[in-house]
TORVO-251869 format. One line per field, with one value per residue: residue number from 1; residue in one letter; y negated, x negated, z of N, C-alpha, C in turn. Coordinates in steps of 0.1 Angstrom, whole numbers, plus 5000, padded with zeros to 4 digits. Each point is the difference from the previous one (the first is absolute). Layout:
BEGIN
k: NUM/...
r: A/...
n.Y: Y/...
n.X: X/...
n.Z: Z/...
ca.Y: Y/...
ca.X: X/...
ca.Z: Z/...
c.Y: Y/...
c.X: X/...
c.Z: Z/...
This chain:
BEGIN
k: 1/2/3/4/5/6/7/8/9/10/11/12/13/14/15/16/17/18/19/20/21/22/23/24/25/26/27/28/29/30/31/32/33/34/35/36/37/38/39/40/41/42/43/44/45/46/47/48/49/50/51/52/53/54/55/56/57/58/59/60/61/62/63/64/65/66/67/68/69/70/71/72/73/74/75/76/77/78/79/80/81/82/83/84/85/86/87/88/89/90/91/92/93/94/95/96/97/98/99/100/101/102/103/104/105/106/107/108/109/110/111/112/113/114/115/116/117/118/119/120/121/122/123/124/125/126/127/128/129/130/131/132/133/134/135/136/137/138/139/140/141/142/143/144/145/146/147/148/149/150/151/152/153/154/155/156/157/158/159/160/161/162/163/164/165/166/167/168/169/170/171/172/173/174/175/176/177/178/179/180/181/182/183/184/185/186/187/188/189/190/191/192/193/194/195/196/197/198/199/200/201/202/203/204/205/206/207/208/209/210/211/212/213/214/215/216/217/218/219/220/221/222/223/224/225/226/227/228/229/230/231/232/233/234/235/236/237/238/239/240/241/242/243/244/245/246/247/248/249/250/251/252/253/254/255/256/257/258/259/260/261/262/263/264/265/266/267/268/269/270/271/272/273/274/275/276/277/278/279/280/281/282/283/284/285/286/287/288/289/290/291/292
r: M/E/L/H/L/A/P/L/E/N/V/S/C/W/A/F/R/S/L/Y/T/G/A/S/D/S/Y/T/G/M/L/S/L/T/N/L/T/K/R/A/T/T/W/E/E/V/D/T/F/P/I/E/G/Q/R/Q/W/I/Q/I/A/T/A/K/E/T/E/C/A/T/F/L/T/K/L/E/E/E/L/Q/K/H/P/E/K/D/T/I/Y/G/I/Q/L/N/C/S/C/P/S/P/Q/L/I/R/L/G/Q/G/P/A/L/I/K/R/T/T/K/V/G/K/L/L/R/E/L/L/K/Q/T/K/Y/K/I/G/I/K/V/R/L/G/L/N/E/Y/E/V/A/Q/R/K/I/I/T/L/C/R/E/L/E/K/L/A/H/E/N/A/N/F/T/N/V/T/I/H/F/K/H/A/Q/E/P/S/S/K/A/Y/S/Y/S/L/L/N/E/I/A/S/F/K/I/P/L/I/I/N/G/G/I/T/N/E/K/D/I/Q/R/V/L/A/H/I/E/P/A/N/R/K/N/I/K/G/I/M/I/G/R/E/A/M/K/N/P/N/C/F/L/E/M/N/Q/E/A/K/S/Q/N/Q/E/T/R/I/I/K/N/E/F/K/A/L/C/A/Q/H/Q/P/K/Q/I/Y/L/T/T/I/A/E/K/T/K/P/G/L/F/L
n.Y: 5118/5000/5009/4988/5009/4987/4995/5007/4987/5010/5004/4997/5006/5014/4997/4989/5004/5011/4989/4994/5013/5003/4997/4994/4989/5005/4995/5004/4998/4985/5003/4996/4995/4988/5004/5003/4990/4992/5000/5017/4991/4993/5010/4999/4986/5007/4998/4999/5004/5012/4991/5008/5002/4996/4986/5008/4986/5001/4987/4992/4996/4992/4995/5012/5003/4995/4995/4996/5000/4995/4991/5003/4997/4992/4993/5002/4995/4987/4999/5003/4992/4993/5011/4996/4993/5008/4991/4993/4993/4989/4990/4994/4990/4994/4992/5005/5011/4994/5009/4991/5008/5007/4990/4999/5013/4993/5007/5009/4992/5001/5013/4994/4990/5009/4995/4995/4995/4995/4994/4997/4997/4997/4996/4994/4995/4994/4999/5004/5012/5001/4989/4995/4992/4994/4988/4995/4987/4986/4988/4999/4998/4995/4992/4998/5014/4996/4990/5007/5008/5001/5001/4991/4993/5003/4996/4990/4998/4997/4995/4993/5002/4995/4994/4997/4997/5010/5005/4988/5004/4993/4992/5000/4988/4995/4998/4997/4990/5000/4989/5007/4993/5012/4986/4999/4993/5014/4999/5000/4984/5006/5005/4993/4992/5004/4999/4992/5003/5008/4996/5012/4993/4998/4997/4990/5000/5000/5010/5002/5002/5011/4994/5001/5013/4999/4996/5009/5008/4994/4994/5014/4994/5003/4991/4994/5005/5003/4989/5001/5003/4988/5002/4990/5006/4987/4988/5003/5005/4994/4994/5006/5011/4995/4989/5007/5008/4990/4997/5011/5001/5007/4994/4988/5002/5003/4989/5007/5007/4995/4989/5006/4986/4996/5009/4994/4987/5002/5007/4990/4994/5013/4999/4986/5003/4987/4992/4999/4994/5012/5011/4995/5000/5012/5002/4992/5008/5007/5003/4994/5015/4994/4996/4989
n.X: 8801/5001/5010/5005/5007/5007/4999/5015/5001/5003/4992/4987/5012/4997/5013/5000/4991/5009/5010/4990/5000/4987/5008/4987/5002/5002/5008/5002/5014/4997/4992/5010/4986/5003/5007/4989/4999/5013/5002/5004/5012/4993/4994/5014/4995/4994/5001/4992/5010/4996/4989/5005/4986/5006/4993/5005/5004/4994/5006/4992/5005/4985/5001/5004/4985/5005/5008/4988/4994/5013/4997/4986/5005/5008/4992/4990/5007/5002/4988/4997/5008/4993/4990/5013/4997/4993/5006/5003/4996/5010/4994/5013/4991/5012/4992/5014/5007/5008/5005/5007/5009/4992/5000/5012/4997/4995/5007/4999/5003/5008/4997/5004/5003/5004/4987/4996/5011/5004/4989/5007/5010/4991/4994/5010/5002/4988/5005/5009/4998/5011/4999/5002/4994/5012/5002/5014/4999/5001/5001/5011/5001/4992/5002/5002/5006/5007/5002/5002/5003/5009/5002/4990/5004/5015/5000/4993/5012/5010/4991/5000/5014/5002/4993/5007/5010/4998/5010/4994/5013/5004/4996/5014/5001/5009/4998/5007/5005/5002/4999/4996/5011/5009/5005/4993/4992/4996/4992/4992/5003/5004/5008/4992/5001/5015/5002/4992/5009/4995/5009/5007/4999/5012/5004/5009/5009/5012/4999/5005/4990/4994/5007/5007/4999/4999/5011/5004/4993/5003/5004/4996/4992/4992/4990/5012/4999/4989/5004/5003/5006/5005/5014/5011/5012/5006/5001/4986/4994/5007/4996/4985/5002/4998/5000/4997/5014/5005/5000/5004/4994/4993/5008/4997/4987/4997/5004/5003/5008/5014/4999/5008/4994/5016/5001/4990/5007/5012/4994/4994/5010/5003/4985/5000/5013/4999/4998/5013/4993/4994/5013/5006/4988/4999/5014/4996/4989/5007/4997/5013/5002/4991/5003/5009
n.Z: 7348/5018/5000/5007/5004/4998/5013/5003/5006/5005/4992/5005/5001/5007/4998/5004/5008/5003/4997/5008/4989/5004/5014/5004/5008/5015/5004/5010/5004/5001/5007/5009/5002/5003/4987/4988/5006/4998/4987/5006/5001/5004/5010/4999/4999/5011/4987/5009/4993/4989/4993/4991/5002/5013/5004/5011/5002/5015/4998/5009/5009/5002/5012/5002/5005/5013/4993/4992/5012/5006/4986/4999/5012/5000/4989/5006/5011/4994/4997/5009/5000/4990/4998/4995/5010/5000/4993/5012/4991/5003/5008/4996/5005/5004/4993/4994/5005/4994/5005/5001/5002/4990/4994/5007/4995/4990/4996/4988/4991/5011/4995/4985/5008/5005/4997/5014/5001/4988/5002/5009/4994/4993/5008/5007/4989/4997/5012/4991/4994/5005/5004/4988/5005/4998/4996/5006/4994/5004/4992/5009/5016/4994/4995/5012/5003/4989/5004/5012/4988/5011/4988/4996/5013/4995/4986/5010/5007/4987/4992/5014/5002/4986/5004/5010/4991/4996/5012/4996/4988/5006/4991/5003/4993/5003/4987/5015/5008/5012/4997/4989/4989/5000/4997/5008/4991/4997/5009/4990/5004/5011/4987/4992/5006/4999/4989/5003/5005/5006/4994/5004/4987/5001/4988/5006/4991/4995/5002/4985/4992/4987/4991/5012/5002/4983/5000/5010/4993/4991/5011/4997/5004/4988/5008/5002/4988/5007/5004/4987/5010/5000/4997/5003/4996/5001/4996/4991/5009/5007/4992/4998/5002/4984/5007/5009/4996/4994/5014/5004/4993/5013/5010/4996/4998/5010/4997/4992/5010/4997/5010/5007/5003/4998/4987/4995/5001/4994/4992/5002/5002/4989/4998/4999/5007/4994/5012/5005/5009/4997/5000/5011/5003/4994/5004/5010/4998/4997/4988/5001/5003/5004/5013/5001
ca.Y: 4994/5006/4992/5000/4995/4988/5009/4988/5002/5008/5004/5013/5010/5013/5004/4988/4999/5013/4999/4992/5006/4989/4993/5009/4998/4992/4994/4999/4987/4996/5010/4995/5012/5000/5008/5012/5008/5003/5006/5008/4999/4994/5008/5005/4995/5004/5010/5007/5015/5000/4995/5005/4990/4988/5002/4991/4994/4993/4988/4999/4985/4999/4993/5006/5010/5011/5007/5007/5012/5007/5006/5010/5011/5005/5006/5013/5010/5002/5007/5014/5003/5000/5001/4999/4987/5000/4999/4986/4995/4988/4989/4985/4988/4990/4983/4991/4995/4984/5003/4992/5008/5006/4988/4994/5007/4997/5011/4997/4991/4992/5004/4999/4989/5005/5010/5006/5010/5009/5007/5007/5006/5010/5008/5010/5011/5010/5009/5012/5004/5008/4989/4991/4987/4985/4988/4990/4986/4990/4991/4996/4999/4987/4990/4992/5010/5005/4988/5001/5009/5010/5013/5001/5005/5013/5010/5002/5012/5016/5002/5009/5013/5010/5004/5010/5014/5007/5003/4988/4999/4992/4985/4994/4988/4994/4985/4988/4999/5007/4986/5000/5008/5009/4994/4992/5008/5004/4991/5007/4994/5008/5014/5003/4997/5013/5013/5000/5007/5014/5010/5006/4989/5005/4989/5006/4986/4996/5010/5006/5008/4998/4984/4994/5005/4995/4985/4994/5002/4991/4992/5007/5001/5013/5008/5001/5009/5014/5000/4998/5014/5003/4991/5004/4995/5007/4997/5005/5013/4998/4996/5009/5014/5008/4993/5010/5009/4994/4995/5013/5006/5014/5004/4999/5013/5012/4997/4992/5004/4988/5003/4996/4999/5000/5014/5007/4992/5007/5017/4999/4995/5007/5008/4996/4986/4990/4994/4989/4985/5000/4999/4985/4988/5003/4996/4986/4992/5007/4999/5011/5011/5006/5009/5004
ca.X: 5004/5010/5016/5006/5015/4996/5010/5011/5011/5014/4999/4990/5002/4996/5006/4996/4985/4998/5000/4989/4989/4991/4997/4989/5009/5016/5002/5013/5004/4992/5005/4993/4996/5010/5009/4996/4992/5010/5012/4997/5009/4993/4991/5007/4998/4986/5006/4986/5003/4991/5003/4985/4990/5002/4992/5009/4996/5013/5000/5003/5000/4996/4986/4993/4992/5008/5009/4993/4995/5010/5008/4993/5000/5015/5001/4994/5008/5014/4996/5000/5014/5006/4991/5000/4999/4985/4991/4994/4988/4992/5010/4993/5007/5009/4998/5006/5016/5001/5012/4999/4998/4989/4992/5005/4994/4982/4998/5002/4990/4993/4987/4990/4991/4995/4993/4995/5008/4999/4990/5001/5009/4997/4989/5010/5007/4989/4993/5006/4993/5009/5010/4994/5005/4997/5007/5005/4998/5003/4991/5001/5015/5006/4995/4988/4990/4994/4990/4988/4995/5000/5003/4988/4995/5004/4994/4987/5001/5004/4988/4994/5006/4994/4984/4999/5009/5004/5013/5008/4997/5014/5001/5011/5001/5011/4996/5008/4999/5016/5011/5002/5012/4995/5000/4988/4991/4984/4989/4990/4992/4992/4996/4986/4991/5002/4996/4985/4997/4997/5014/5009/5012/5013/5004/5014/5009/5001/4994/5008/4995/4986/4998/5001/4986/4988/4999/4996/4985/4993/4998/4989/4986/4998/4993/5008/5011/4996/5004/5017/5004/5017/5009/5010/5010/5014/5012/5002/5005/5013/5004/4996/4997/4987/4987/4990/4997/4997/4983/4992/4998/5001/5011/5008/5004/5013/5015/5007/5012/5004/5005/5013/4993/5008/5000/4987/4999/5007/4994/4989/5007/5008/4990/4997/5010/4995/5005/5008/4996/4991/5009/5005/4993/4994/5011/5001/4987/4996/5013/5011/4998/4985/4997/5014
ca.Z: 5011/5006/4995/5015/5002/5013/5010/4999/5011/4997/4987/4999/5004/4990/4984/4995/4999/4992/4982/4993/4993/4996/5009/5005/5008/5002/5014/5006/5004/5015/5014/5013/5011/5014/5001/5001/5011/5012/4996/4993/4991/4989/4991/4989/4991/4991/4992/4988/4994/4994/4987/4993/4993/5005/5016/5006/5010/5009/5002/5015/5006/5012/5003/5013/4998/5007/4990/4990/5006/5005/4989/4997/5008/4998/4989/5001/5008/4990/4991/5007/5003/4986/4990/4987/4997/5003/4990/4999/4994/5009/5010/4995/5008/4989/5003/4989/5001/5003/5007/5012/5014/5001/5003/5016/5007/4999/4988/4989/4994/5012/4999/4992/5006/5013/4995/5008/5004/4989/5002/5014/4996/4986/5007/5011/4990/4996/5009/4994/4986/4989/4989/4994/5004/4994/5006/4986/5003/4990/5004/5011/5003/4996/4991/5008/5000/4986/4997/5010/4995/5006/4993/4998/5012/5005/4991/5003/5011/4996/4995/5008/5000/4989/5002/5013/5004/4984/5000/4998/4986/4993/5008/4989/5001/4993/4994/5003/5014/5006/4999/4987/4997/4988/4988/4999/4994/5010/5002/4998/5002/5007/4994/4998/5014/5011/4995/5002/5015/4998/5006/4988/4997/4991/4996/5001/4997/4987/4992/4996/4988/5001/4996/5011/5009/4997/5001/5016/5004/4996/5012/5008/4992/4997/5012/5011/4995/5003/5014/4998/5002/4996/4998/5007/4994/5008/4992/4987/5003/5000/4984/4991/5007/4991/5000/5005/4990/4992/5001/5003/4986/4998/5004/4987/4988/5008/5004/4987/5000/5004/5009/5005/5012/5013/5005/5009/5016/5007/5002/5007/5012/5004/5006/5015/5000/5007/5007/4991/4997/4985/4989/4997/4998/4988/4990/4998/4994/4985/4989/5000/4993/4995/5012/5008
c.Y: 5002/4990/5003/4995/4996/5008/4986/5005/5005/5004/5013/5013/5012/5001/4988/5001/5012/4997/4995/5005/4991/4994/5008/5000/4994/4997/5003/4982/4999/5006/4990/5010/5000/5005/5015/5006/5002/5005/5011/5002/4993/5009/5006/4993/5005/5012/5006/5011/5000/4993/5002/4986/4988/5004/4990/4994/4994/4988/4995/4985/5002/4988/5005/5010/5015/5006/5006/5015/5009/5007/5009/5015/5004/5007/5016/5008/5002/5010/5016/5005/5001/5001/5000/4983/4998/4996/4984/4999/4989/4994/4985/4994/4990/4987/4993/4998/4986/4999/4987/5009/5006/4988/4998/5011/5002/5012/4993/4985/4991/5005/4997/4989/5008/5015/5012/5013/5010/5012/5013/5011/5011/5008/5012/5013/5006/5010/5015/5001/5007/4992/4987/4985/4989/4991/4993/4988/4993/4990/4993/4996/4982/4991/4995/5013/5003/4987/5002/5014/5013/5016/5003/5004/5015/5011/5001/5012/5015/5002/5008/5012/5010/5004/5010/5015/5002/4998/4987/5001/4987/4988/4994/4989/4995/4984/4990/4997/5006/4989/4999/5008/5010/4995/4990/5011/5001/4993/5010/4995/5005/5014/5001/5000/5012/5012/5000/5005/5016/5008/5004/4994/5005/4984/4999/4984/4997/5010/5011/5008/4998/4985/4992/5001/4994/4984/4996/5007/4989/4991/5003/5002/5015/5010/5001/5010/5014/5001/5003/5017/5006/4989/5006/4994/5003/4993/5002/5018/5002/4998/5013/5009/5006/4990/5004/5010/4989/4996/5013/5006/5016/5001/4999/5012/5014/4997/4993/5000/4985/5006/4993/4998/5002/5017/5003/4997/5011/5012/4995/4994/5014/5011/4993/4984/4990/4991/4991/4988/5000/5001/4986/4991/5005/4996/4985/4992/5008/4998/5010/5009/5005/5011/5008/4995
c.X: 5013/5013/5007/5014/5000/5012/5007/5011/5013/5000/4993/5003/4993/5004/4997/4986/4997/5002/4988/4992/4990/4993/4987/5007/5011/5001/5012/5001/4993/5009/4994/4996/5006/5011/4997/4991/5010/5013/5001/5006/4991/4992/5008/4996/4984/5004/4988/5001/4990/5007/4989/4996/5000/4990/5011/4995/5014/4994/5006/5000/5003/4990/4993/4993/5007/5010/4996/4996/5010/5009/4993/5000/5016/5001/4997/5012/5013/4994/4999/5016/5008/4990/5002/5000/4983/4992/4995/4984/4993/5012/4994/5006/5006/4996/5004/5014/5002/5013/4996/5001/4989/4988/5000/4994/4984/4999/5001/4987/4995/4988/4987/4990/4991/4992/4996/5012/5003/4988/5001/5012/4996/4989/5007/5004/4991/4992/5004/4992/5010/5008/4990/5007/5000/5010/5005/4999/5006/4988/4998/5016/5006/4990/4987/4987/4992/4990/4990/4993/5000/5001/4981/4994/5000/4991/4983/5001/5002/4988/4989/5004/4999/4988/4997/5009/5003/5014/5007/4999/5011/5004/5010/4999/5014/4997/5010/4995/5015/5009/5002/5011/4996/5002/4987/4988/4987/4991/4987/4983/4986/4992/4986/4994/5004/4991/4986/4996/5000/5014/5005/5016/5009/5007/5015/5005/5000/4994/5011/4996/4985/4996/4995/4987/4990/5001/4994/4987/4994/4999/4985/4984/5000/4993/5008/5012/5000/5008/5017/5003/5015/5007/5011/5014/5013/5013/5006/5005/5015/5008/4998/4997/4991/4989/4988/4994/4994/4982/4992/4999/4999/5013/5012/4999/5005/5011/5007/5015/5008/5006/5012/4997/5013/5003/4986/5001/5013/4994/4988/5009/5005/4990/4996/5006/4996/5010/5011/4994/4990/5008/5005/4990/4995/5011/5002/4986/5000/5010/5008/4999/4987/4997/5011/5011
c.Z: 5005/4999/5014/4998/5013/5010/4998/5010/5000/4987/5000/5004/4992/4989/4990/4993/4988/4987/4994/4995/4995/5008/5008/5017/5003/5015/5008/5003/5013/5012/5011/5010/5013/5000/4999/5017/5014/4992/4991/4984/4985/4990/4988/4987/4993/4991/4989/4997/4991/4985/4990/4991/5007/5012/5009/5013/5009/5001/5014/5003/5016/5005/5014/4998/5007/4991/4993/5005/5002/4987/4997/5006/4996/4985/4999/5004/4988/4985/5005/5001/4986/4992/4986/4998/5003/4985/4998/4997/5010/5006/4996/5012/4992/5008/4990/5000/5005/5010/5013/5015/5000/5003/5013/5009/5000/4990/4985/4997/5013/5007/4996/5005/5012/4994/5008/5003/4990/5000/5010/4996/4990/5007/5006/4989/4998/5009/4996/4988/4991/4989/4997/5006/4990/5003/4984/5008/4989/4999/5011/5004/4993/4990/5008/5002/4989/4998/5009/4999/5009/4995/4997/5014/5003/4992/5003/5014/4993/4993/5010/5006/4991/4999/5013/4999/4982/5000/5002/4987/4994/5006/4989/5000/4992/5000/5001/5014/5005/4998/4986/4998/4987/4988/4997/4993/5009/4994/5000/5003/5007/5000/5000/5015/5009/4990/5002/5014/4996/5010/4989/5000/4995/5002/4998/4997/4985/4986/4998/4992/5000/4995/5013/5005/4993/5003/5013/4999/4990/5009/5007/4992/5000/5012/5010/4997/5004/5018/5000/4997/4991/4999/5009/4997/5007/4995/4987/5003/5003/4988/4994/5007/4997/5000/4999/4987/4989/4998/5001/4987/5002/5005/4986/4989/5007/5002/4987/5001/5003/5014/5006/5015/5010/5002/5009/5014/5006/5005/5011/5014/5009/5006/5013/5001/5006/5007/4992/4998/4988/4989/4998/4995/4985/4992/4999/4994/4986/4992/5003/4991/5000/5010/5005/4991
């Protein structure tokens, strides 16, 4: 099963992602396509330098097909100028971040109910064949949308897309709606039904270890488990940089040394220095002395 390190806003710089031995996939923080298509300095945050053993994704936010097309063109221009960044495996459309500013722009979870629009955005991204394409969503924008089963309607569209194009390889679902606080428990009541769709599903939310994976999978009928591609971890990763190593037996057997995360992170930052906002946020959101 794939083990994905979640994209974390103003945290997921290259140095941070590089620490997570055992993770199969990692993501940049969410990047606005409006900024990427209009501001050259934003490309500094596309820090997809090589990370051994990880497939790297760029996570993007937009509600405009024209931005998707322009972004793909500019991405190739950027990689020609900086071939050391040309390690990108995929592009993930963010329909999950609960930022009110993003929602006001009609982006993020505001797109969950706009099934046709989501399909158009993904199909625009799929016009190329170099990168895999994925999407990250929640159960809905709010409680009303969950009750209206908007996520089920969207899954029907995503199933069509997965059938049309083999490069559509990743549907990550965060099992809360966008107005729920982080303290509220995750709801897996729709998980079995979602897993019945023939989509490459990544489960996100409330998973910290192997026991949690089994607990979540217990919600899914055996016939539907074949559609589960992997799990995604975010909050636990900020507490325990060894969480993927502990779940990935092959990686664990190859790494027996005691790690000093602070020293590793310092060395990685020396290779590719993150913007100050990343260092500030990591210091604020993690245990003092663990990373910085």
